[in-house]
C-alpha positions in Angstrom: 80.2 62.2 96.1 81.4 58.6 96.0 85.1 57.8 96.2 86.6 56.3 93.1 88.4 52.9 93.5 91.7 54.6 93.5 90.7 57.0 96.4 89.3 54.2 98.3 92.6 52.3 98.2 94.5 55.5 99.1 92.1 56.0 102.1 92.9 52.4 103.3 96.6 53.0 103.0 96.4 56.1 105.2 94.4 54.1 107.7 97.0 51.3 107.7 99.7 53.7 108.7 97.6 55.5 111.2 97.9 58.8 109.3 95.4 61.5 109.0 94.8 62.8 105.5 94.7 66.6 105.7 92.0 68.7 104.1 94.5 70.2 101.6 95.6 66.6 100.5 92.0 65.6 100.0 91.4 68.9 98.0 94.5 68.1 95.9 93.2 64.7 95.2 89.9 66.0 93.9 91.2 68.7 91.7 94.0 66.4 90.3 91.5 63.6 89.4 89.4 66.2 87.7 92.1 66.8 85.2 93.4 70.2 86.3 96.8 71.7 86.4 98.0 74.2 89.0 100.1 75.0 92.1 100.2 73.4 95.4 101.3 75.8 98.2 102.3 74.0 101.3 104.9 74.5 104.1 107.8 72.3 104.6 107.1 69.1 106.5 103.3 69.1 105.8 103.2 66.0 103.6 103.1 67.8 100.2 105.0 65.0 98.4 102.3 62.5 99.2 99.7 65.2 98.5 100.8 65.3 94.9 102.0 61.6 94.4 99.0 59.7 95.8 96.3 61.4 93.6 98.5 60.4 90.7 98.5 56.8 91.9 94.7 57.0 92.5 94.2 58.1 88.9 96.2 55.1 87.6 94.2 52.7 89.8 91.0 54.2 88.5 92.1 53.4 84.9 93.1 49.9 85.8 91.0 48.9 88.9 91.2 45.1 88.3 94.8 44.6 87.1 96.8 47.5 88.5 98.8 45.0 90.6 100.1 43.1 87.6 100.4 45.6 84.9 104.1 46.2 84.1 106.1 48.1 81.5 103.8 51.1 81.7 106.2 53.6 80.3 107.1 57.0 81.9 103.9 58.2 83.6 105.2 60.9 85.9 108.2 63.2 85.7 109.2 64.9 88.9 111.6 67.8 88.5 113.6 69.1 91.6 116.1 71.9 91.9 118.6 69.9 93.9 120.0 66.4 93.3 120.0 65.9 97.1 116.2 66.0 97.1 115.7 63.0 94.8 117.0 60.3 97.1 114.5 61.0 99.9 111.5 61.5 97.5 112.4 58.4 95.5 112.5 56.2 98.7 109.1 57.6 99.9 107.5 57.0 96.6 108.9 53.5 96.2 107.8 52.6 99.6 104.2 53.8 98.9 104.1 51.8 95.6 105.5 48.6 97.3 102.9 48.9 100.1 100.1 49.4 97.5 101.4 46.3 95.5 102.2 48.4 92.5 105.0 46.7 90.6 106.4 50.1 89.7 110.0 51.4 89.6 110.9 54.9 90.9 114.2 56.0 89.5 116.4 59.2 89.3 118.3 60.8 86.5 120.6 63.6 87.6 124.2 64.7 87.2 125.1 62.0 89.8 123.5 59.2 87.9 126.1 56.7 86.5 126.5 56.0 82.8 125.3 52.4 83.4 122.2 53.7 85.1 121.5 56.2 82.3 121.9 53.3 79.7 119.4 51.2 81.7 116.9 54.0 81.6 117.2 54.2 77.9 116.5 50.5 77.6 113.5 50.5 79.9 111.9 53.5 81.5 110.5 53.6 84.9 106.9 54.7 85.7 108.2 57.6 87.7 111.4 59.5 87.0 112.9 62.2 89.3 115.2 64.6 87.5 116.6 68.1 87.4 116.1 70.9 84.8 119.5 70.2 83.2 118.8 66.5 82.9 115.3 67.1 81.4 117.1 69.1 78.6 119.6 66.4 78.2 116.7 64.0 77.6 115.3 66.5 75.0 118.7 66.3 73.3 118.3 62.6 72.6 117.3 61.1 69.3 113.6 60.2 69.1 113.0 61.8 72.5 109.2 62.0 71.9 109.1 58.2 72.5 110.4 58.8 76.0 107.4 60.9 76.9 104.6 59.3 74.8 102.8 57.9 77.9 103.6 60.9 80.2 100.6 61.9 82.3 101.9 64.6 84.6 104.9 66.8 85.3 105.6 68.0 88.8 108.0 70.7 89.5 109.0 70.6 93.2 110.2 73.6 95.1 109.2 75.8 92.2 109.8 79.0 94.3 113.5 78.0 94.3 113.6 77.8 90.5 111.4 80.9 89.7 113.4 83.9 89.0 116.5 81.9 87.8 117.6 80.8 84.5 117.1 77.2 85.6 113.5 78.2 86.1 113.5 79.4 82.4 114.9 76.0 81.4 111.9 74.5 83.2 109.5 76.8 81.2 111.0 75.7 77.9 111.1 72.1 78.8 107.4 72.1 79.8 106.4 74.0 76.6 107.9 71.1 74.6 106.4 68.4 76.7 102.9 70.0 76.7 102.9 70.2 72.9 104.1 66.6 72.6 101.1 65.7 74.8 98.7 67.7 72.6 100.0 65.8 69.5 99.5 62.5 71.2 95.9 63.5 71.9 95.3 64.5 68.3 96.8 61.2 67.3 94.3 59.4 69.5 91.4 61.4 67.9 92.6 60.8 64.5 91.3 57.3 63.8 91.8 57.6 60.0 95.6 57.3 60.2 98.6 58.7 61.9 99.3 62.4 62.1 101.8 63.8 59.8 105.0 64.2 61.8 107.1 66.6 59.7 105.9 69.4 61.9 103.9 67.5 64.4 105.4 68.9 67.6 103.7 72.3 66.8 100.1 71.2 66.1 97.8 72.8 68.7 94.2 71.9 69.5 92.4 75.0 68.2 90.8 77.0 71.1 89.9 73.8 72.9 92.0 74.5 76.0 92.3 70.8 76.3 95.6 69.6 77.8 96.1 65.9 78.3 99.4 66.5 80.1 98.9 67.9 83.6 101.5 70.4 85.0 101.7 70.9 88.8 104.1 72.9 90.8 104.8 72.7 94.5 105.9 75.9 96.3 106.5 77.2 99.7 104.8 80.6 100.5 106.2 83.5 98.4 104.8 86.9 97.9 103.6 86.3 94.3 102.1 82.9 94.3 99.5 83.6 91.6 102.2 84.9 89.3 104.4 81.9 90.1 101.5 79.7 88.8 101.2 81.7 85.7 104.9 81.5 84.9 105.0 77.7 85.5 101.8 76.9 83.4 102.3 79.3 80.5 99.4 80.9 78.6 97.9 77.9 76.7 96.0 76.3 79.4 92.3 77.1 79.8 91.8 79.3 83.0 89.0 76.9 84.3 91.6 74.1 84.3 94.1 75.9 86.6 93.8 75.5 90.3 95.6 76.8 93.3 95.6 74.5 96.3 96.7 76.0 99.7 97.6 74.0 102.7 96.0 76.1 105.5 98.2 74.6 108.1 99.7 76.7 111.0 103.3 75.7 111.2 104.5 76.8 114.5 108.1 78.2 114.5 109.8 79.2 117.6 112.6 81.6 117.1 115.1 82.7 119.7 118.1 85.1 119.2 121.3 84.4 120.8 122.2 87.6 122.6 125.9 88.6 123.0 126.9 89.4 126.6 127.9 92.9 125.7 126.7 94.4 122.4 129.2 97.3 122.7 132.1 95.0 122.5 130.8 92.4 120.1 131.8 92.1 116.5 131.0 95.2 114.4 131.1 93.7 111.0 131.7 90.5 109.1 129.9 87.3 108.6 131.6 84.8 110.9 130.0 85.2 114.4 132.4 82.7 115.9 132.6 84.6 119.3 129.2 83.1 120.1 130.5 79.5 119.6 130.2 78.6 123.4 126.5 79.7 123.4 125.8 77.7 120.1 127.4 74.6 121.5 125.2 74.9 124.6 122.2 74.8 122.3 123.7 71.8 120.5 124.3 70.0 123.8 120.6 70.4 124.8 119.3 69.2 121.4 119.1 65.8 119.9 120.3 66.7 116.5 121.1 70.2 115.3 121.6 71.7 111.8 123.9 74.8 111.9 123.1 76.8 108.8 125.7 79.2 107.4 125.3 81.5 104.4 128.5 80.5 102.5 130.5 77.4 102.0 133.7 79.1 103.4 131.7 79.9 106.6 130.7 76.3 107.1 134.3 75.2 106.7 135.3 77.8 109.4 132.6 76.9 111.9 133.3 73.2 111.4 137.0 73.8 112.0 136.3 75.9 115.1 134.0 73.4 116.7 136.5 70.5 116.1 139.2 72.7 117.6 137.4 73.8 120.7 135.2 70.8 121.2 137.2 67.7 120.1 134.6 65.4 121.7 132.3 66.0 118.8 134.6 64.2 116.4 132.7 61.3 114.9 129.3 62.8 115.7 129.6 65.9 113.7 129.6 66.3 109.9 129.6 69.1 107.3 127.3 69.3 104.2 127.7 71.8 101.3 127.5 71.7 97.4 131.2 71.4 96.8 131.7 68.2 98.8 131.8 64.9 96.9 128.5 63.3 96.3 129.4 60.2 98.3 130.2 62.4 101.3 126.9 64.3 101.1 125.0 61.0 100.7 126.7 59.6 103.8 125.8 62.7 105.8 122.2 62.5 104.8 122.0 58.8 105.6 123.7 59.4 108.9 121.1 62.1 109.8 118.4 59.6 109.0 120.0 56.9 111.2 120.3 59.4 114.1 124.1 58.9 114.0 125.1 62.6 114.1 124.7 65.1 116.7 125.3 68.3 114.6 125.8 69.1 110.9 127.2 72.3 109.8 125.7 73.1 106.4 124.6 75.6 103.7 121.7 75.9 101.4 122.5 72.4 100.2 120.2 71.2 103.1 117.6 74.0 102.7 115.1 72.1 100.7 112.8 69.1 101.0 115.0 66.5 102.7 113.1 64.8 105.6 115.4 64.5 108.7 113.0 63.7 111.5 115.8 63.4 114.2 116.5 67.2 113.7 114.9 69.1 116.5 116.9 72.3 116.4 118.2 74.7 113.7 120.8 77.4 114.3 121.1 80.2 111.7 124.6 81.9 111.7 124.1 85.5 110.6 121.1 87.0 108.9 119.7 84.8 106.1 118.8 88.2 104.5 115.4 86.9 103.5 112.2 85.9 105.4 111.3 82.9 103.1 114.9 81.6 103.3 114.9 81.6 107.1 111.4 80.0 107.3 112.7 77.2 104.9 115.7 76.5 107.0 113.8 76.7 110.3 111.3 74.2 108.9 114.1 71.6 108.7 113.6 71.1 112.4 110.3 69.4 113.5 110.0 68.2 109.8 106.7 66.5 110.1 103.1 67.5 110.4 102.1 69.0 113.7 105.7 69.3 115.0 107.2 72.6 116.3 110.2 74.0 114.5 112.8 75.5 116.8 115.3 77.9 115.4 118.0 80.0 116.9 119.3 83.3 115.3 123.0 84.0 115.8 124.0 87.5 115.0 127.5 87.9 113.3 127.7 91.6 114.5 125.8 93.7 117.0 123.3 95.6 114.7 122.4 92.3 113.1 120.4 91.6 116.2 117.8 94.1 114.8 117.5 91.9 111.7 116.6 89.1 114.1 113.8 91.1 115.5 112.7 92.1 111.9 112.7 88.4 110.9 110.4 87.5 113.8 108.1 90.4 113.0 108.0 89.5 109.3 107.0 85.9 110.0 104.4 87.1 112.4 102.9 89.4 109.7 103.2 86.8 107.0 105.6 89.0 104.9 107.4 86.9 102.3 109.6 87.8 99.4 108.4 87.7 95.8 110.4 85.9 93.1 110.4 88.0 90.0 110.4 85.9 86.8 113.1 86.3 84.2 111.9 87.6 80.8 113.6 87.1 77.4 116.7 85.2 78.5 118.0 84.8 75.0 121.1 82.9 76.1 118.9 80.2 77.5 116.8 80.3 74.4 119.9 79.8 72.1 120.9 76.9 74.1 117.4 75.4 73.9 117.2 75.9 70.1 120.5 74.0 69.6 119.2 71.3 72.0 116.2 70.6 69.8 118.4 70.8 66.7 120.8 68.2 68.2 118.0 65.7 68.7 115.3 65.6 66.0 115.5 69.1 64.8 112.8 71.9 64.7 110.8 74.1 62.3 111.2 77.8 62.8 107.6 78.9 62.6 106.1 76.2 64.7 108.9 76.6 67.5 108.1 80.4 67.5 104.4 79.7 68.2 105.4 77.3 70.9 107.7 79.8 72.6 104.9 82.4 72.6 103.0 80.1 74.9 105.5 80.6 77.7 105.6 83.3 80.2 109.2 84.1 79.7 109.0 84.5 75.9 105.5 85.7 75.4 106.9 89.2 74.3 109.6 87.7 72.0 109.5 89.6 68.7 109.8 87.8 65.4 112.7 90.0 64.5 114.6 89.0 67.6 113.9 85.4 67.0 115.1 85.6 63.4 118.3 87.1 64.6 118.7 84.1 66.9 118.1 81.7 64.0 120.7 83.6 61.9 123.1 83.4 64.8 123.0 79.6 65.3 123.1 78.9 61.6 125.4 81.6 60.2 127.0 83.2 63.2 125.0 86.3 62.9 126.4 89.6 61.4 129.8 89.4 63.1 130.9 85.6 63.4 129.9 84.4 59.9 133.5 83.8 58.9 134.2 81.4 61.8 133.0 77.8 61.5 133.1 77.4 65.2 129.9 79.3 65.5 128.0 77.7 62.5 126.3 74.9 64.5 122.9 74.4 63.0 122.1 73.5 59.3 118.8 73.8 57.5 117.5 71.0 55.5 114.1 71.4 53.8 113.1 73.8 56.5 114.2 71.6 59.4 116.9 73.1 61.7 119.3 70.3 62.5 122.8 69.7 63.9 124.6 67.2 61.8 128.1 67.5 63.3 128.7 64.8 65.9 131.4 67.0 67.5 129.0 69.9 67.8 126.3 67.6 69.3 128.7 66.1 71.8 130.1 69.5 72.9 126.6 70.9 73.2 125.4 68.0 75.5 128.3 68.5 77.7 127.4 72.3 78.0 123.7 72.0 78.7 122.7 74.0 81.8 122.7 77.5 83.2 124.7 77.1 86.4 127.9 79.1 85.8 130.9 79.4 88.2 134.6 79.6 88.3 136.3 76.5 86.9 136.2 73.7 89.5 139.2 71.6 90.5 138.6 68.2 92.0 140.4 67.5 95.2 141.6 63.9 95.6 143.8 62.0 98.1 147.1 60.8 96.7 146.0 57.3 97.9 142.7 57.6 96.0 139.2 58.9 96.8 137.6 62.2 96.2 136.7 65.0 98.6 134.9 67.4 96.4 135.7 70.5 94.3 137.2 73.8 94.9 137.6 76.8 92.5 140.6 77.1 90.2 141.2 80.7 91.5 142.0 79.3 95.0 144.1 76.4 93.9 146.2 78.8 91.7 147.4 80.5 94.9 148.7 77.2 96.4 152.2 76.0 96.4 153.3 72.4 97.2 153.4 72.0 100.9 150.8 74.7 101.6 148.1 73.7 104.2 144.4 74.3 103.8 141.1 73.2 105.3 138.4 71.6 103.2 135.7 69.0 103.8 136.5 69.4 107.5 140.0 68.1 107.1 143.5 69.6 107.4 145.1 69.0 104.1 148.6 69.4 102.5 148.6 70.4 98.9 150.9 68.1 96.9 150.5 68.9 93.2 148.0 69.6 90.5 147.6 67.4 87.5 144.9 67.4 84.8 142.7 69.8 86.8 142.9 67.6 89.9 144.5 68.8 93.1 146.2 65.9 94.9 146.4 66.2 98.7 147.5 64.3 101.8 146.5 64.4 105.4 148.2 67.2 107.5 148.5 67.5 111.2 148.7 71.3 111.2 145.9 73.1 113.0 146.2 76.2 110.8 145.7 76.7 107.1 143.7 78.7 104.5 140.0 78.0 103.9 138.8 78.0 100.3 136.5 80.7 99.2 133.9 80.3 96.5 132.4 82.8 94.0 129.1 84.4 95.1 129.8 86.7 97.9 127.4 88.0 100.5 123.6 87.9 100.0 121.9 91.2 99.9 119.0 92.2 102.3 115.7 91.4 100.6 113.4 94.4 100.0 110.6 92.8 102.2 113.0 92.2 105.2 114.6 95.7 104.7 111.0 97.3 105.0 110.4 95.4 108.2 113.8 96.5 109.4 113.0 100.1 108.9 109.7 99.6 110.7 111.6 98.1 113.6 113.9 101.1 113.6 110.9 103.4 113.6 109.7 101.6 116.8 113.2 102.2 118.4 113.1 105.8 117.5 109.7 106.1 119.2 111.1 104.3 122.4 109.1 101.1 121.8 111.4 98.3 123.2 109.2 95.3 123.2 111.7 92.8 121.4 114.5 91.2 123.5 116.9 92.1 120.6 116.0 95.7 120.8 116.3 95.7 124.6 119.8 94.1 124.2 120.7 96.9 121.7 119.5 99.7 123.9 123.1 100.8 124.9 124.0 101.2 121.3 120.8 103.0 120.3 121.2 105.3 123.3 124.7 106.2 122.0 123.4 106.7 118.5 120.6 108.9 119.7 123.0 111.0 121.8 125.9 111.2 119.2 123.6 111.7 116.2 120.0 110.7 115.6 117.6 107.7 115.4 115.6 108.2 112.2 111.7 107.7 112.2 110.1 106.2 109.1 109.5 109.6 107.6 113.1 110.7 108.1 116.4 110.1 106.3 119.7 110.3 108.1 122.9 111.8 106.8 126.0 112.0 108.9 129.3 113.8 108.4 132.5 113.8 110.4 136.1 114.4 109.8 139.2 112.3 110.5 142.8 112.1 109.4 141.5 110.1 106.5 139.3 112.8 105.1 135.7 113.8 105.1 133.2 111.0 105.8 129.7 111.3 104.4 127.3 108.6 105.5 123.8 107.8 104.2 121.4 105.3 105.8 118.7 104.0 103.4 118.5 100.4 105.0 117.9 98.9 101.6 120.7 96.3 101.3 124.2 96.4 99.9 123.5 96.0 96.2 121.1 99.1 96.3 123.7 100.9 98.4 126.5 100.2 96.0 124.6 101.6 93.0 123.2 104.6 95.1 126.6 105.4 96.5 128.1 105.7 93.0 125.1 107.6 91.7 125.3 110.3 94.5 129.1 110.5 94.2 128.6 111.3 90.5 125.9 113.9 91.1 128.1 115.6 93.7 131.0 115.5 91.4 129.1 117.3 88.7 129.3 120.4 90.9 133.0 120.0 91.8 135.4 117.3 90.5 136.4 114.8 93.2 137.7 111.4 93.9 135.6 109.1 96.3 136.2 106.1 98.2 133.0 104.1 98.7 132.1 101.5 101.4 128.8 100.0 102.2 126.8 97.4 104.2 123.2 96.5 104.3 122.2 99.5 106.4 124.0 102.3 104.7 127.1 103.5 102.7 130.0 106.0 103.0 131.4 108.5 100.7 135.0 109.4 101.7 136.8 112.3 100.1 139.9 114.4 100.8 138.1 117.7 100.6 134.8 118.9 102.0 132.7 118.9 98.9 129.5 120.9 98.2 127.2 118.0 98.9 124.8 120.4 100.7 124.4 122.2 97.3 123.7 118.9 95.6 120.9 118.3 98.2 119.3 121.6 97.3 119.5 120.5 93.7 117.4 117.3 94.4 120.3 114.8 94.9 117.9 112.0 95.2 115.8 112.6 92.0 114.9 109.8 89.6 115.1 112.2 86.6 117.8 110.9 84.1 118.4 108.0 86.5 119.5 105.5 83.8 121.7 108.0 82.2 123.3 109.0 85.5 123.8 105.3 86.4 125.6 104.7 83.1 128.0 107.7 83.9 128.5 106.9 87.6 129.3 103.3 87.3 131.6 101.4 84.9 128.5 99.9 83.2 130.7 98.6 80.4 132.7 96.5 82.8 129.7 95.3 84.8 128.1 94.2 81.4 131.3 92.5 80.4 131.3 90.4 83.6 127.6 89.4 83.0 128.5 88.6 79.4 130.9 85.8 80.4 128.0 83.8 81.9 125.8 84.7 78.9 128.4 83.5 76.5 128.9 80.3 78.4 125.1 79.5 78.5 124.6 80.6 74.8 127.4 78.2 73.7 129.8 81.0 72.5 132.6 79.6 74.6 133.2 75.9 75.4 134.3 75.2 79.0 136.0 71.9 78.2 135.5 68.1 78.3 135.1 66.1 81.6 138.4 66.1 83.4 139.8 68.6 81.0 138.1 72.0 81.6 139.3 75.1 79.9 141.2 77.4 82.4 139.2 80.3 83.8 141.6 82.9 82.6 141.2 81.5 79.0 137.4 81.6 79.3 137.5 85.1 80.6 139.8 86.2 77.7 137.5 84.5 75.1 134.3 86.1 76.4 135.9 89.5 76.8 137.2 89.4 73.2 133.7 88.4 72.0 132.2 91.3 74.0 134.6 93.8 72.5 134.0 92.5 69.0 130.2 92.7 69.3 130.3 96.1 71.0 132.4 97.5 68.2 131.0 95.9 65.1 127.4 95.0 66.2 126.4 97.3 69.0 122.8 96.2 68.9 123.7 92.6 69.4 121.0 90.9 71.5 123.3 89.2 73.8 125.3 92.3 74.6 122.0 94.1 75.2 121.0 91.3 77.5 124.3 91.7 79.4 123.5 95.4 80.1 120.0 94.6 81.2 121.2 92.0 83.5 123.8 94.2 85.1 121.0 96.8 85.9 118.5 94.2 87.0 120.6 91.8 89.0 123.8 93.6 90.0 122.3 97.0 90.7 118.7 96.1 91.4 117.8 99.2 89.4 114.0 98.9 90.1 114.6 98.8 93.8 117.0 101.6 93.6 114.5 103.7 91.8 111.8 102.9 94.5 114.3 103.8 97.3 115.1 107.1 95.8 111.3 107.9 95.4 110.8 107.0 99.1 113.7 109.2 100.2 112.4 112.2 98.2 109.3 112.1 100.5 111.3 111.9 103.8 112.6 114.7 105.8 116.4 115.0 105.5 118.2 114.9 108.9 121.8 116.0 108.8 124.1 115.5 111.7 127.7 116.6 112.1 129.4 114.3 114.5 132.8 114.2 116.2 133.4 110.6 115.4 131.7 107.5 113.8 128.4 106.6 115.3 127.2 103.1 116.0 125.4 103.1 112.6 128.6 104.3 111.0 131.2 102.2 112.6 130.2 98.9 110.9 130.5 100.6 107.5 134.0 101.8 108.3 135.0 98.4 109.5 133.6 96.9 106.2 135.7 99.4 104.3 139.0 98.1 106.0 138.7 94.9 103.8 139.0 97.0 100.7 142.5 98.3 101.3 145.0 96.9 98.9 148.0 96.3 101.1 148.5 95.9 104.9 150.4 93.7 107.3 147.8 93.9 110.0 144.9 91.5 110.4 141.4 92.8 110.2 140.9 92.2 114.0 144.0 94.2 114.8 142.8 97.1 112.7 139.2 97.0 114.2 140.8 97.0 117.6 142.7 100.2 116.7 139.6 101.8 115.4 137.7 100.9 118.6 140.4 102.6 120.7 140.4 105.6 118.5 136.6 106.1 118.7 135.6 105.3 122.3 132.0 105.7 123.3 130.7 106.0 126.8 128.7 102.9 127.5 126.4 104.9 129.8 126.2 108.1 127.8 125.7 111.4 129.5 124.5 114.6 127.9 127.3 116.3 126.0 127.9 119.8 124.8 126.0 120.3 121.5 128.0 119.7 118.4 128.3 122.7 116.2 126.1 122.5 113.2 127.4 123.5 109.7 125.9 123.8 106.3 122.1 123.6 105.9 
């Protein structure tokens, strides 16, 4: 088959740069030019941006083979959606370079939260051919008057890093935005076919091409490997594209990743719990010294601040060649760091997930992961930041933050070897996002109820939306629903001749300021007294500061001066000690895929298979565990019991992640207490959980009564946990997204305690007067799905029911138990001792023999 003119020009461009066009790039070119939509699955650093962008250019050249170098003012042709603003700069530069070298007089521009007002105004006056944006900015564009004109020439929408958006409410935003753009595109095609005159526009955004499957607008997603790629494509594309027009393009490239765990010198004396891992700093800095440029990934922003501070304190020679990058730093700081990485001016950068995605830093040859990333896909994404170009080897080091985490390192390597990746489950019927979207359309040109409902039904997320539920939402945005009808604040949308429209300028302005689904504690900007911004920290942290207090942020020692108009003013401090901000979010739970591989590794250990260096290093601890208690096989479930001056300790080891353990601990405590009333103290980590009581309760009797049954599970969960309080916490975010509470104007945000009070009041009012309120019901469903992982909890219980229960009565905490007990120390309300001091006391209290000898058998009780 002969190449088209556009393909020939692209081939010549590849040759001019001495690049090889991979097979998947050629396949992508063919299916794109054939008019298909679909999903491109390619590993990081494989050239996936050009795989998508260059076929689009080839298609344009095919349409204008003689004058493509001179045609200007083409209107917006490609919309490129990314999950992170940081991705847009690199992608824009790469695209602009390609256009310049092909003599295309095109502009590639960005529109994100960092885009200045002047740049946004320029975009309104003259649209570029390619616009890079975020889900939030796309919805802001849909909130403009006459927005269909912006997209009248649009040919393709590309959603980059779709795996990061799938399973989030931002992903739902993308689904809704695409549904609107697709239908605008269909109407444009109908207008072209209607030669007798223009199409009637009173309800034009809802006219479908009957059963044709024709879709002039192409939709493409780019995704790394996840466990449910086919479903990911289905969610992205919706159900209104003909199946023969949907293609999956896979880059069958073997990305070689070399993973090495940093082994502590003595696992018996290494940290037992926590998420810092700072004791291995010397070994980490040896890796940094051997490398050209290193990214040190941490799982939290607080952890990145701690590591940056520690390196600067112990290795001052790195001042000037080290930087930090996380989402709360000022945009100018982050841009400087990214540019310095490109320019090879930095030796090491301590970072978080803000550098997980897409950014091409070729000088980076080494990645260090501090602590378990808790997911296979996340670790692969971060490892791919090194050797970020085709054919290069990615080198990654795994640094455990406590001894047993080394087993997670072995599990990560096994999972990557087996190609085990997490699935991203899509969110269904996110009614808070839908309410926001409906008001967005009403703020711009308005919508008609019947036609919008048909449009929503073409999306994956709202395919099961019932008309009765939709009518409730319409009633809510126009009349405040059954409960809020008396309050003008909630009467946002008016109906004019069947058109749902926002006429109030105040409502429109406040809504545009609130568009988005990212919710967090109220942020306080941190500025120097002399001027200049460092970034943002959360109000809850600033509220604890007094003038003169010292804290570390953005890698600097700062003295808090005062707070004014939601800005914390600071000056430089010479003190070496100070508090480090904490941000909402907490620890990431172990993924179900990684936990399954972890149990597989533990089964190997129980069988005496010690082929992994991590397992060999952990042999002293496993030997102690085997002697003091038991190493469970895959068909066994271990329960331990011991007594101390604190009471009776009952420990369970599902190895399912802390969220599942939190729910299971409360569930089992409730079921045991049904036999005899009791109070429990609960602690958990990713490997197991503890129930601590004053009395020795009849838990053996509960076992005989099928303690792990899934019968009446939801009812027991409701009784065992404060489901009402969990739903109340979820409702705050739902109320924010759904526009029930206003978070404030720029520079004048509403205080967090006021937002909490407002959302709690609404939750109570709905619960009392409208118990079937859709948003309250959504809050309970989200609490079960996201906070308790109810589906995963159910599966874990079913697995345990099939296993043999092994009960061990021990004299003291075992190596499996000790980290859980250490974790419980942080839950005490008052103490004057540091966590390290208390761990040291526990270590002295429960001494193990590093070279265990056979002991007298422990007396067995109970079953």
